[in-house]
C-alpha positions in Angstrom: 112.2 47.3 139.1 113.9 50.6 140.2 117.1 50.3 142.3 117.9 53.2 144.7 121.6 54.0 144.7 122.7 55.9 147.7 126.1 57.4 147.4 128.2 60.2 146.0 128.2 62.1 142.7 131.7 63.5 142.2 134.0 65.0 139.7 137.2 62.8 139.3 140.5 64.4 138.4 142.5 61.4 137.3 146.3 61.5 137.0 148.7 58.9 135.7 152.1 58.5 137.3 154.5 56.5 135.0 156.6 55.1 137.9 155.8 53.0 140.9 154.8 54.5 144.3 156.9 51.9 146.0 160.0 53.2 144.4 159.3 56.8 145.6 158.2 56.2 149.2 160.9 55.1 151.6 159.3 53.1 154.4 161.9 54.2 157.0 161.1 57.9 156.2 157.3 57.8 156.5 157.4 60.0 159.6 158.8 62.8 157.4 157.0 62.0 154.2 157.5 64.6 151.5 157.1 63.4 147.9 156.2 64.8 144.6 154.9 62.8 141.6 155.2 64.0 138.0 151.9 63.2 136.2 152.1 63.9 132.5 148.5 62.7 131.9 145.6 64.4 133.6 141.8 64.5 132.8 138.5 65.2 134.5 135.7 62.7 134.5 132.2 62.3 135.9 132.5 59.9 138.9 131.3 59.1 142.4 130.1 55.8 143.5 126.4 56.5 142.9 127.0 57.9 139.5 129.3 55.0 138.5 127.0 52.3 139.8 124.0 53.9 138.1 125.9 54.2 134.8 126.8 50.4 134.9 123.3 49.4 135.8 121.7 51.5 133.0 124.1 50.0 130.4 122.8 46.6 131.6 119.2 47.6 131.0 118.3 48.4 134.6 116.4 51.3 136.2 118.9 53.1 138.5 117.7 55.9 140.7 120.7 57.7 142.3 120.1 59.4 145.7 122.9 62.0 146.0 123.7 65.7 146.5 125.6 68.0 144.2 126.9 71.5 144.7 126.5 74.7 142.9 128.7 73.4 140.1 126.7 70.2 139.7 124.1 71.1 137.0 126.2 69.6 134.3 126.3 66.3 136.0 122.6 66.2 136.6 122.0 67.0 133.0 124.3 64.2 131.9 122.4 61.7 134.1 119.1 62.8 132.6 120.5 62.6 129.0 121.3 58.9 129.7 117.8 58.2 130.8 118.7 58.0 134.5 116.0 59.1 136.9 117.3 62.2 138.8 114.3 62.8 141.1 116.4 62.1 144.2 119.4 64.2 143.1 119.4 67.4 145.2 121.5 70.5 144.3 122.6 72.7 147.2 124.4 76.1 147.0 127.4 77.5 148.8 129.4 74.3 148.3 131.1 72.3 145.6 130.1 68.9 144.2 132.3 66.2 145.7 135.8 66.1 144.1 138.2 63.1 143.9 141.8 63.6 143.0 143.1 60.1 141.9 146.7 59.2 141.0 147.5 55.8 139.5 150.9 54.3 139.2 152.1 51.8 136.6 151.1 48.9 138.8 147.5 50.3 139.1 148.1 51.3 142.7 146.1 54.4 143.6 146.4 57.4 145.9 143.2 59.4 146.3 142.4 62.7 147.9 138.7 63.3 148.4 136.8 66.5 149.1 133.2 65.6 150.1 131.6 69.0 149.5 127.9 68.7 149.0 128.0 65.0 149.8 128.0 65.9 153.5 124.4 67.1 153.1 123.2 63.9 151.5 121.2 62.9 154.6 118.6 65.7 154.0 117.0 63.4 151.4 115.0 60.6 153.0 114.0 57.1 151.8 110.2 56.8 152.2 108.0 53.7 151.9 105.5 53.5 149.1 107.7 54.3 146.2 108.4 52.1 143.1 111.9 51.3 144.5 112.3 47.5 145.2 116.0 47.3 145.8 118.8 49.5 147.2 122.5 49.9 147.9 124.3 52.1 150.4 127.7 53.0 148.9 130.2 55.5 150.3 128.5 58.8 151.2 128.3 61.2 154.0 128.5 59.5 157.4 125.0 60.7 158.5 123.5 59.8 155.2 124.8 56.2 155.4 123.5 55.7 158.9 120.1 57.2 158.3 119.6 55.7 154.9 120.3 52.2 156.2 117.7 52.6 158.9 115.2 54.1 156.3 115.7 51.2 153.9 115.0 48.8 156.8 111.9 50.7 157.9 110.6 50.9 154.4 111.1 47.1 153.9 113.4 47.6 150.9 116.2 45.0 150.7 119.6 46.6 150.2 123.3 46.0 149.7 125.7 47.4 152.3 128.8 48.6 150.3 130.9 50.7 152.7 133.9 51.1 150.5 136.2 54.0 151.3 133.6 55.1 153.9 134.2 52.1 156.1 136.9 53.7 158.4 134.3 56.3 159.5 132.4 53.6 161.6 133.3 51.7 164.7 132.6 48.0 165.3 129.1 48.4 166.8 128.0 50.7 164.0 129.3 48.3 161.3 127.5 45.5 163.1 124.3 47.4 163.0 124.7 48.1 159.2 125.2 44.3 158.6 122.2 43.4 160.7 120.0 45.8 158.7 121.3 44.8 155.3 120.5 41.9 153.1 123.8 41.6 151.3 127.3 43.0 152.0 130.1 43.6 149.5 133.6 44.7 150.2 137.1 44.4 148.6 139.7 42.3 150.3 141.3 45.2 152.2 137.9 46.5 153.4 136.9 42.9 154.3 139.8 42.5 156.6 138.9 45.8 158.3 135.3 44.9 158.6 136.2 41.6 160.3 138.7 43.3 162.6 136.2 46.0 163.7 133.2 43.7 164.2 135.0 40.7 165.5 133.2 38.5 163.1 134.7 36.3 160.4 133.6 36.3 156.8 131.7 33.1 157.5 129.9 34.7 160.5 129.0 37.8 158.6 127.6 35.7 155.7 125.3 34.0 158.2 123.8 37.3 159.3 122.8 38.3 155.7 121.7 36.6 152.5 125.3 36.8 151.2 128.7 38.4 151.4 131.0 39.1 148.5 134.7 39.9 148.8 136.1 41.2 145.6 139.8 40.4 144.9 140.6 42.6 141.9 142.3 40.5 139.2 141.9 37.4 141.3 138.1 37.3 141.0 136.0 37.2 144.2 134.8 35.2 147.1 131.1 34.6 147.5 130.0 33.7 151.1 126.5 32.3 151.7 125.5 30.7 154.9 129.1 30.4 156.1 130.3 28.6 153.0 132.7 30.1 150.5 132.8 29.8 146.8 135.5 31.4 144.6 134.3 33.0 141.4 137.2 33.2 139.0 138.2 36.4 137.2 137.5 37.3 133.6 140.7 38.3 131.8 140.7 41.9 130.5 141.7 42.6 126.9 143.9 45.3 128.3 144.5 47.0 131.6 144.2 50.7 131.2 142.5 52.3 134.2 141.1 50.6 137.4 139.1 53.7 138.4 135.5 52.8 138.8 136.0 49.0 138.3 134.5 48.2 141.7 131.4 50.4 141.0 131.0 48.7 137.6 131.0 45.4 139.4 128.4 46.6 141.8 126.1 47.8 139.0 126.2 44.3 137.7 125.5 42.9 141.1 122.3 45.1 141.3 121.3 43.9 137.9 121.6 40.3 138.9 119.7 40.8 142.1 117.0 42.6 140.2 116.6 39.5 138.1 116.5 37.2 141.1 119.8 35.5 140.3 121.9 33.5 142.8 124.7 35.6 144.3 127.3 33.5 142.5 125.8 34.3 139.1 125.7 38.0 140.0 129.4 37.9 140.9 130.2 36.2 137.5 128.5 39.1 135.7 130.3 41.6 138.0 133.7 40.1 137.1 132.9 40.3 133.4 131.7 44.0 133.5 134.7 44.9 135.6 137.1 43.4 133.1 135.4 45.5 130.3 135.6 48.7 132.4 139.3 48.4 133.2 140.1 48.5 129.5 138.7 52.1 129.3 139.9 55.3 130.8 137.6 56.9 133.4 134.8 55.4 135.4 131.9 56.2 132.9 133.4 55.9 129.4 133.1 52.2 128.6 130.3 50.6 126.7 128.7 47.1 126.8 127.8 44.9 123.9 124.2 43.8 124.4 
């Protein structure tokens, strides 16, 4: 079963700050914020939500099909996907723009500050989801605003069940738009911060959202996650990581595991258990696509 993964392909520049952001930012001076962080460690990785989710799903034996747009500098990324056996038929390369770029800085407490340049991602809506393909499952992860809106409607029109995963893209949408996403989707997944924003903007509680879809999952980082089905909540405990090295891409690794479980027809709680396990493995490796899984 092929899973269509709508989202970004991006190059991640990842920096490590050896202190704590909280010790450098003075709350009473936020109106004149002017800070500089010394980052001794810096590296460049393949990233973006679609790429990271596809990587995790492929490691688990799935058949990911990313739908994304790269810029004039994106040939290397497309070649990497193909070398991993990932279907690139819906990866479009456009000129006159860069592939999306994320600049991510992580402090010693694993808090992150990210600057994101969307680049070619803003043209992701030019690729359409059409009925009659071998795709049986989908996910809408952070992408260009127009792409997220149009792809949700196209999934629904094609009769393809999908996960709505707004992530960092959630602030782009108002309450009615988010409500429309939920009503088109089959599952919703957010982290705890995004979940609060989703509830605030729609006016719906987690229980109410879960009654409008097959299930809602709220991930809680190192605390595991909440699985909401039919208005009822179950807490899925975390899996302890062997070591905490880099949280970048952990949420995407979790979502790759979610898609794998849904492909198998598992209950949402079992999908979440696998997600917690894969996330704990990923956090022990640097970069979003450098970990491996033991079959």
